[in-house]
C-alpha positions, -999 to 999 in steps of 0.1 A, spaced: 0 0 0 15 33 -10 26 57 17 2 83 3 -27 62 15 -15 61 51 -21 85 80 10 98 96 15 78 128 30 107 147 6 135 137 -29 124 134 -51 147 113 -79 167 129 -105 144 114 -87 114 129 -88 128 164 -121 110 173 -107 77 161 -75 82 181 -95 89 213 -115 57 208 -83 38 201 -65 51 232 -95 42 255 -99 8 240 -62 -1 240 -59 11 276 -86 -14 287 -69 -42 266 -35 -35 282 -51 -38 316 -66 -72 307 -33 -84 293 -15 -75 325 -40 -96 345 -36 -125 321 2 -124 321 4 -123 359 -19 -153 361 1 -171 334 32 -166 354 20 -192 379 1 -213 353 22 -211 321 3 -240 304 -32 -224 308 -43 -226 271 -74 -205 277 -54 -176 290 -28 -179 263 -55 -178 237 -71 -147 254 -37 -130 255 -32 -137 218 -66 -123 208 -60 -91 228 -26 -86 212 -43 -92 178 -69 -66 186 -43 -40 195 -25 -47 163 -56 -45 142 -67 -11 157 -33 3 154 -31 -8 117 -63 9 110 -49 42 122 -16 37 104 4 35 138 32 14 122 54 12 152 27 -1 174 15 -24 147 50 -39 140 57 -45 177 22 -61 183 26 -82 152 59 -97 164 45 -103 198 14 -118 184 35 -142 162 53 -154 193 20 -160 211 7 -178 181 35 -203 186 26 -205 223 -10 -210 215 -3 -238 190 18 -256 217 51 -255 198 67 -233 224 64 -231 262 57 -198 280 87 -187 300 97 -159 322 115 -139 295 84 -140 274 63 -125 302 89 -99 309 91 -89 273 53 -88 269 50 -66 300 76 -42 285 55 -41 253 24 -33 273 43 -4 290 53 8 255 16 6 243 5 27 274 33 51 268 22 55 232 -13 62 244 0 90 266 19 106 237 -11 102 214 -33 121 239 -7 149 239 -3 148 201 34 139 204 56 117 183 59 80 191 93 69 203 114 43 184 111 7 194 142 -9 179 156 -23 211 122 -36 223 115 -51 189 148 -69 189 140 -83 224 107 -97 210 123 -111 179 149 -130 200 121 -147 220 115 -174 194 151 -183 191 157 -185 228 124 -201 239 123 -237 250 101 -260 228 71 -274 245 72 -310 256 52 -333 232 17 -341 245 -7 -369 237 -36 -359 215 -60 -361 245 -39 -336 264 -32 -312 236 -43 -276 240 -79 -269 229 -86 -247 199 -82 -210 207 -112 -196 224 -130 -168 206 -126 -139 229 -149 -110 225 -130 -78 218 -147 -44 219 -139 -20 191 -158 11 187 -138 23 157 -162 33 129 -157 22 93 -133 48 78 -131 54 41 -107 31 23 -84 59 13 -79 70 49 -71 35 63 -49 10 46 -58 -26 47 -24 -34 61 6 -11 68 36 -20 47 58 -23 77 41 -53 92 23 -83 79 -4 -97 103 -3 -130 119 -18 -159 100 -55 -165 105 -67 -201 107 -87 -208 75 -110 -237 73 -99 -263 47 -118 -256 15 -137 -283 -3 -115 -280 -34 -80 -267 -38 -82 -232 -55 -64 -228 -88 -30 -213 -89 -31 -176 -82 -17 -152 -107 -13 -116 -99 -30 -89 -120 -57 -113 -131 -92 -106 -118 -113 -135 -108 -144 -142 -87 -136 -152 -51 -160 -163 -25 -150 -152 11 -166 -164 43 -158 -144 74 -166 -158 109 -171 -134 138 -165 -141 175 -197 -152 193 -215 -123 210 -193 -97 193 -203 -62 203 -213 -40 174 -209 -68 149 -228 -48 123 -201 -22 124 -174 -48 121 -192 -64 91 -193 -29 75 -156 -25 81 -148 -59 66 -169 -51 35 -152 -18 31 -118 -33 34 -126 -60 8 -140 -33 -14 -107 -16 -12 -89 -46 -30 -117 -54 -55 -154 -51 -64 -180 -65 -40 -206 -82 -62 -229 -92 -33 -229 -103 3 -251 -124 25 -265 -109 46 -267 -77 25 -252 -46 40 -286 -31 47 -294 -61 69 -264 -59 92 -280 -38 118 -311 -61 120 -291 -92 128 -290 -96 165 -262 -121 164 -242 -117 132 -218 -147 132 -210 -152 94 -205 -129 65 -204 -143 29 -189 -121 2 -186 -126 -35 -157 -105 -46 -141 -97 -80 -105 -91 -74 -69 -96 -86 -56 -99 -51 -40 -131 -39 -56 -153 -13 -32 -140 13 -41 -104 5 -78 -112 8 -73 -129 41 -53 -100 54 -80 -75 43 -108 -95 59 -89 -101 92 -104 -72 111 -108 -69 149 -134 -95 160 -129 -119 131 -122 -155 143 -114 -170 109 -115 -164 71 -124 -190 45 -117 -187 8 -136 -201 -22 -163 -217 -2 -197 -230 -16 -219 -200 -22 -248 -195 3 -284 -199 -6 -300 -168 -19 -322 -166 11 -296 -175 37 -311 -188 69 -302 -169 100 -279 -186 125 -294 -211 149 -307 -193 179 -286 -194 210 -294 -186 246 -303 -149 247 -281 -128 270 -291 -93 279 -262 -69 273 -264 -33 284 -258 -7 258 -229 15 265 -212 44 248 -181 64 255 -185 100 265 -156 125 268 -150 136 304 -149 172 291 -185 169 279 -195 156 313 -177 186 329 -198 209 308 -230 192 320 -218 192 355 -211 230 353 -246 235 340 -261 214 368 -240 235 392 -256 266 378 -290 250 381 -283 242 418 -273 278 424 -305 290 407 -325 266 428 -309 279 459 -318 314 448 -355 304 443 -356 288 477 -341 319 493 -367 341 476 -396 319 487 -383 319 522 -380 356 523 -415 361 508 -432 336 531 -440 361 559 -456 385 535 -483 360 524 -493 345 557 -530 349 563 -524 363 597 -503 392 585 -507 419 559 -533 402 538 -556 393 567 -552 427 584 -560 447 552 -592 427 548 -602 434 584 -594 470 581 -615 474 549 -645 458 566 -641 481 597 -639 512 575 -670 502 556 -690 497 589 -677 531 601 -689 549 570 -723 533 573 -726 545 608 -716 580 598 -743 580 572 -769 568 596 -759 592 624 -752 623 602 -774 653 609 -761 674 580 -749 670 544 -720 645 543 -723 633 507 -688 644 496 -671 629 526 -690 597 523 -681 594 486 -644 600 493 -644 573 519 -663 549 497 -637 554 469 -608 547 493 -627 517 506 -630 503 470 -593 508 463 -584 492 496 -607 463 488 -591 459 454 -557 458 470 -569 432 494 -582 410 466 -549 414 447 -531 404 479 -552 373 482 -545 365 446 -508 370 453 -510 346 482 -526 320 459 -499 325 433 -472 323 460 -485 289 470 -482 278 434 -447 292 433 -438 272 464 -451 241 447 -431 249 415 -399 255 435 -404 222 453 -408 205 419 -377 223 406 -358 211 437 -367 175 430 -358 177 393 -325 194 401 -316 168 427 -324 140 403 -305 156 375 -276 163 398 -274 127 409 -278 115 373 -250 136 360 -227 127 389 -234 91 384 -221 93 348 -188 104 362 -186 76 387 -165 46 377 -154 15 396 -121 18 414 -113 -18 405 -92 -11 373 -70 13 393 -64 -12 421 -58 -41 397 -30 -23 381 -10 -26 412 -7 -64 407 20 -56 382 36 -29 405 37 -53 435 52 -80 413 80 -58 399 89 -41 432 90 -74 451 112 -90 425 136 -60 425 138 -62 463 140 -99 465 108 -102 486 78 -125 482 46 -104 484 10 -111 474 -16 -85 468 -51 -87 482 -77 -64 467 -112 -58 481 -140 -34 471 -133 -33 434 -169 -22 426 -166 9 448 -173 39 426 -156 72 426 -154 103 404 -133 96 374 -113 128 379 -104 117 414 -94 82 402 -71 97 376 -54 117 404 -51 88 428 -25 68 408 6 85 420 -2 87 457 -12 50 458 21 41 440 41 59 467 22 41 494 25 7 478 62 11 472 68 22 508 48 -7 521 69 -32 502 103 -15 507 100 -2 543 71 -21 558 77 -57 546 106 -73 564 131 -96 546 121 -133 545 145 -144 572 133 -117 596 97 -127 590 104 -164 596 122 -155 629 91 -135 640 68 -164 632 53 -148 601 48 -166 568 75 -159 543 50 -145 518 40 -110 529 6 -95 521 -2 -60 509 -40 -52 509 -58 -26 489 -94 -21 500 -121 5 491 -155 11 505 -183 37 508 -189 53 541 -217 79 540 -208 105 514 -171 94 515 -149 67 500 -124 50 522 -93 36 506 -69 16 528 -34 4 520 -22 -21 546 7 -45 551 16 -72 576 52 -60 579 72 -46 608 52 -14 614 65 21 621 91 24 648 80 56 666 112 56 687 133 59 655 110 88 645 115 104 678 153 104 675 152 114 639 129 144 646 153 156 673 183 150 650 167 172 623 159 199 648 121 196 643 116 195 681 137 196 711 146 164 731 122 175 759 94 181 735 100 148 717 99 129 750 64 144 757 50 135 723 25 106 720 30 78 695 2 93 674 19 128 674 53 112 665 38 93 636 27 126 621 63 135 614 64 111 585 45 137 565 72 163 569 91 170 536 124 150 534 116 130 565 127 94 564 136 67 588 152 43 562 186 30 572 197 30 536 185 45 503 172 21 477 162 25 441 126 23 453 125 48 482 143 60 513 152 96 503 123 111 522 105 121 490 70 110 485 50 110 518 46 148 519 36 147 482 11 120 490 -5 141 516 -5 172 494 -22 153 465 -48 139 488 -56 172 503 -59 187 469 -87 163 463 -104 176 495 -95 144 512 -74 133 542 -50 106 550 -42 89 583 -19 62 595 -24 34 620 6 12 629 16 -15 654 52 -23 658 59 -58 645 24 -63 631 20 -39 603 8 -5 590 -24 8 575 -28 41 556 -64 53 554 -75 77 527 -109 95 530 -122 112 499 -155 128 490 -175 111 462 -170 141 439 -153 174 439 -180 193 421 -209 195 446 -205 190 483 -229 188 513 -216 214 538 -223 228 572 -225 266 569 -218 292 596 -215 330 597 -185 349 611 -177 386 612 -154 381 582 -176 360 559 -198 329 556 -178 297 559 -186 261 550 -172 228 561 -179 195 543 -202 175 566 -178 146 565 -153 168 584 -178 179 610 -176 156 640 -201 175 662 -214 209 673 -214 216 710 -219 245 734 -188 250 755 -191 268 789 -165 292 799 -153 270 828 -144 243 802 -120 266 783 -84 265 796 -53 283 787 -21 265 780 6 291 776 -7 316 751 -32 291 736 -67 280 744 -80 245 747 -115 233 755 -126 203 774 -152 183 755 -161 152 775 -126 148 788 -109 154 754 -88 185 753 -89 201 718 -73 233 705 -99 261 705 -94 287 677 -110 316 660 -109 324 623 -83 352 630 -59 325 642 -62 306 609 -63 334 583 -47 369 582 -76 392 573 -72 427 559 -82 454 584 -120 460 580 -129 476 613 -153 447 622 -153 434 657 -146 397 664 -176 375 662 -192 364 695 -189 327 702 -223 311 697 -212 275 694 -181 254 689 -178 233 657 -154 203 661 -137 198 628 -117 166 621 -95 151 594 -86 115 601 -75 112 638 -68 150 642 -94 175 654 -97 211 664 -126 231 679 -136 263 659 -156 291 675 -185 300 653 -210 329 656 -242 318 638 -249 284 624 -268 285 591 -275 247 587 -265 223 559 -267 230 521 -254 216 488 -227 238 474 -213 240 439 -176 243 447 -154 264 425 -116 263 426 -98 293 440 -66 282 423 -81 285 388 -103 316 394 -83 336 420 -52 325 439 -44 295 460 -50 301 498 -39 274 521 -68 264 543 -95 271 518 -107 244 495 -129 266 472 -157 290 471 -194 290 463 -223 314 457 -252 312 481 -289 317 472 -288 354 482 -257 360 460 -232 361 489 -198 343 485 -192 314 508 -157 302 515 -152 264 520 -126 253 545 -101 226 538 -103 207 571 -70 189 568 -51 221 559 -68 241 586 -59 215 613 -23 215 599 -21 253 601 -33 252 637 -9 224 648 21 240 631 13 274 645 10 261 680 42 240 676 61 271 665 51 291 695 61 263 718 96 259 704 120 277 728 140 305 714 
């Protein structure tokens, strides 16, 4: 195929952008599945079913890349596929070098996806390609097996390809740099005559699709278009117009006039989802019978929607929520005006009293009073009209209240619906760590198994995208610092194989993610000495700190208790970044550890960053909000429960002494002349195991807030997680509980350090 008919693999054209996005999403999922298969095959290298599944996934990646003209990906996938074809046929035995090379190829595919998203050039693969090519020469042949024990035929694995049928000129049937792997054709009834190039002849092609193939009609369209690119399609069964009507399209018969060879025809028909291709088969009956019915399986229809589009919808829903809050505020403000016992009722009573008074004057008058009576009657009529208008207004107000209630229900349902479209299971993210745990454990010479729970727990996709790096740091530290060497574990009576556990669960409006290990735990005494050595606290202060307070030092930048630096960790870089990234997601992280038994890191995150349920309170400076997940309780603290420790106040809440602070101790406010707010109540705000008591003036109750970032719209202010607009148009500042507590703790620690 001439180069002029290929899309440039490094710079996809604008009209290819949609296809590239589909390819990247689809390939990412296929890479995840491949990793799971390879890790399973590492312990069961003779599992023919998994080898066949891996082969089909690699074949799908190659086919999709070929359609887009991504020659480097296609070439690498082709050579890897060829090797897996030998593994699938049983001529070679799966070994560790093959798994290592396949995992490196998957890393390259993922790296290519990242570069395609950014519109960047794909990197060369010469070294990796050479590694894959050497596999066949260095692989051990499989031991011969009896026919009864031979591997079963490759299973037809459903592959999902949402790529639409492109015009033939835009997509070559096969890139010139890589020939696809052979497809297993059925033995024809008669040997076809010798093929001669440049001579057109009639060929009959039968294409078999995988059972239950998603969007089989689109795949059939694609096959028909590709065959049309190498010849003239005379007819097909079923006809192209009937593809969409076939619930289970399993076979496509095509009568083709072409000069292409059999190999070229097979290559053109070998699209994603095709199980096998037969040439020169008996023609089907004119009225081909549909395939035999199989057991019906209900499959939910899905479609890919860009996150950017969902963001637009979510912003619109946010504006709707703000408008709803405005309506609710107006209705609340108008309610006293339309109560029967107030203005409307009093005006009606006044009108009646005036009418009775006028009638009394007329009856008791001894002189001419016509003009005065007429004037009073006129005023009475106007007053009565106003009273009637007021009554009509009251009825309309009742209808407005009903409409606002309906708007509230619709807005709530729409809000939940849009948010649910952004919610995705956390399982794929957690499953990726099977590969990380394997690689890190191998590098450190440790034996570690990964236990995963709560894969179906759903979280906002944006948050899942941001969680990858923090979790990588925590998993690395668990294996490197937490897990002891095998000989140490055996001396302590532990199994040689250590366990790292990733678990996720819903708790109220939050998601809890825990990363735990059964290693040696955190040595708080080593932290104590390290903190003193670094000058973070004095020896006397360190001696007075509790284990919980000492553990908090691990979040300090550059703090590490590792005895030696490894290639994995130990430089003190990472834990402060982990906390910063989690706090940027309006979350918190806490650590629980027992020396000799293990450590657990607990991450708490809101379900979404866009809309939050908050507790509002008013201070002299502004209206503030705290996510309800960070509000432990609201109490009234008597003066005799407030104590002074040095220059700082603490309050006694049922025997627990918490720092008591005002907003002026957290933020530096410009001089406004306003007095400090009186203390009406105390709000106990917590993040993980840490808590502070905040004096508040007036509690305003809970409300759903559309949170807007201050970083993007104004400037980053530590302690504030965002801002929102209330129903009356006032700006509300949302507190970042974890950052506020950190500010209070550091401020108090600084004042307690002796000069």
